[in-house]
LUMKE-659799 format. One line per field, with one value per residue (C-alpha): residue in three letters; x, y, z. Coordinates in pm, 1 decimal. Example, Ala and Ser with C-alpha at 12.3 -4.5 7.8 and 13.67 -1.06 7.14 Angstrom:
! residues 2
res <- (ala,ser)
x <- (1230.0,1367.0)
y <- (-450.0,-106.0)
z <- (780.0,714.0)
//
This chain:
! residues 144
res <- (met,ser,glu,gln,asn,leu,lys,asn,his,val,arg,phe,val,pro,leu,tyr,his,phe,phe,val,leu,pro,met,leu,ile,ile,his,phe,gly,trp,ser,ile,tyr,arg,trp,ile,ala,ala,gly,phe,ser,ile,gly,asp,leu,glu,trp,ile,leu,thr,ser,ala,ala,leu,phe,phe,gly,val,leu,tyr,ala,arg,ile,phe,ala,leu,ser,val,gln,asp,arg,val,ile,arg,leu,glu,glu,arg,leu,arg,tyr,glu,gln,val,leu,pro,glu,glu,leu,gly,trp,arg,ala,asp,glu,leu,thr,val,asp,gln,phe,val,ser,leu,arg,phe,ala,ser,asp,glu,glu,leu,glu,lys,leu,met,gln,lys,val,leu,asn,asp,lys,leu,thr,glu,arg,lys,ala,ile,lys,gln,leu,ile,lys,asn,trp,arg,pro,asp,tyr,leu,arg,ala)
x <- (14949.0,15272.2,15508.0,15558.9,15878.4,16087.0,16104.1,15753.7,15583.5,15424.4,15084.7,14954.6,14630.3,14562.3,14338.4,14436.2,14796.3,14847.7,14487.4,14332.6,14564.9,14734.4,14417.1,14371.9,14722.0,14560.5,14309.9,14459.6,14768.2,14515.9,14268.0,14567.8,14680.3,14269.1,14327.7,14632.7,14470.5,14139.5,14308.1,14319.7,13901.4,13783.0,13565.4,13860.5,14032.3,13734.1,13840.3,14142.8,14029.9,13829.9,14086.1,14287.5,14072.9,13981.6,14355.4,14427.0,14089.2,14201.9,14532.6,14447.6,14186.1,14504.5,14726.5,14457.5,14360.2,14798.3,14814.8,14514.1,14630.1,14999.0,14787.3,14635.2,14889.2,15085.6,14816.4,14834.3,15197.5,15176.4,14961.6,15196.6,15479.9,15248.8,15271.7,15588.2,15849.0,16009.1,15866.2,16126.4,16139.6,15813.8,15809.6,16107.9,15804.9,15765.8,16064.2,15922.0,15816.8,15569.2,15804.5,15996.7,15662.8,15545.7,15825.0,15888.2,15527.5,15696.0,15945.0,15894.3,15829.7,16086.0,16342.1,16204.2,16316.0,16697.3,16581.9,16369.1,16682.9,16937.5,16670.9,16639.4,16990.7,17115.0,16877.7,16727.3,16464.0,16458.7,16177.5,16362.8,16652.9,16476.4,16251.4,16600.3,16761.6,16439.5,16563.9,16191.9,15908.5,15571.1,15347.6,15061.8,14835.2,14534.7,14729.3,14518.4)
y <- (13329.1,13326.4,13086.4,12848.3,12791.2,12727.7,13056.5,13180.4,12884.9,12916.4,13037.6,13349.0,13399.3,13821.4,13827.6,13554.3,13559.1,14026.2,14088.4,13781.0,13595.3,14046.5,14068.8,13769.3,13891.9,14184.9,14128.8,13907.1,14180.0,14409.0,14189.9,14126.4,14522.1,14506.9,14264.2,14412.9,14804.1,14679.4,14527.3,14157.2,14122.1,13732.5,13944.5,14044.7,13700.6,13557.8,13763.9,13716.1,13361.1,13393.8,13598.4,13292.7,13071.1,13221.7,13264.3,12906.2,12768.2,13001.4,12858.3,12484.9,12500.6,12574.8,12288.5,12058.4,12142.8,12143.7,11793.4,11669.1,11868.8,11657.0,11310.4,11381.2,11470.8,11173.6,10964.7,11129.3,11087.7,10716.2,10709.8,10912.5,10686.3,10420.8,10485.6,10649.7,10541.5,10128.6,9917.0,9832.2,10230.0,10258.6,9974.0,10201.0,10424.8,10327.0,10477.0,10806.7,11110.5,11276.7,11599.9,11379.6,11308.6,11626.1,11781.8,11585.3,11693.2,11935.9,11716.0,11643.0,11261.5,11276.4,11361.5,11230.3,10821.1,11025.0,11237.0,10955.9,10790.1,11063.5,11160.5,10826.0,10739.7,11110.6,11045.7,11422.8,11519.9,11895.9,12000.4,12305.8,12119.8,11875.4,12078.6,12291.2,11996.9,12039.2,12088.8,12093.2,12200.2,12074.4,12306.9,12295.3,12540.2,12315.6,12420.5,12512.4)
z <- (12210.4,12154.2,12181.5,12509.3,12606.5,12965.5,13000.1,12952.7,13075.5,13389.9,13467.7,13625.7,13728.8,13817.9,13941.9,14197.1,14225.9,14189.3,14384.2,14594.2,14784.6,14879.4,14978.0,15163.8,15304.8,15414.0,15560.2,15774.0,15896.7,15914.9,16167.3,16374.3,16367.5,16540.1,16763.2,16903.7,16839.9,17089.6,17350.0,17291.1,17262.8,17196.8,16901.7,16702.3,16805.9,16585.8,16280.1,16277.8,16294.0,16008.5,15785.3,15848.5,15735.5,15460.0,15331.3,15417.6,15221.7,14909.2,14906.1,14990.2,14721.2,14470.8,14614.9,14507.0,14171.4,14120.4,14273.7,14081.5,13767.1,13840.7,13884.2,13534.3,13390.0,13536.6,13377.9,13029.0,13008.0,13070.9,12810.3,12520.1,12683.2,12542.0,12166.0,12180.6,12363.7,12328.7,12536.9,12765.8,12791.8,12875.9,13138.9,13335.2,13352.2,13678.7,13837.1,13753.6,14051.4,13967.6,13934.7,13621.6,13493.6,13520.1,13397.8,13075.2,12900.7,12784.6,12537.2,12247.4,12074.4,11960.3,12237.0,12506.3,12462.0,12589.4,12773.6,12972.2,12973.9,13115.7,13412.2,13557.2,13494.0,13652.5,13897.0,13794.1,14000.6,13994.6,13792.2,13611.5,13543.6,13354.7,13149.8,13139.9,12913.4,12669.8,12315.2,12151.6,12376.3,12326.5,12488.9,12668.4,12718.4,12951.5,13256.4,13570.4)
//
């Protein structure tokens, strides 16, 4: 596996991103087309609702998994902060948002203190902006 960094840390699951989601979107569009072509029948409306339910079910399952992952990252980072950061800065972890926790997880132990202070003092909240400040990338290969 290549060295992880800002440019390649986003995880794509080809089967999910390039097959399942496109197929569900195509199925939904085809269901709408069939409904219109059939003259707005009740049976075809059921297909539209079913295809929409499938699409949103799969989409929400992914969103829920990412939300749980963010919560676990927040917990892991709090434990890391207790070990790595000075006590007075460790207490400031309560001020961090989930986006800040998720972004700071990539910072090495050596640069975490200064970077966390900068994020808190400058009120940086955008994940990408925080990740761009990281010099020594700490990879995370266990993402969902």
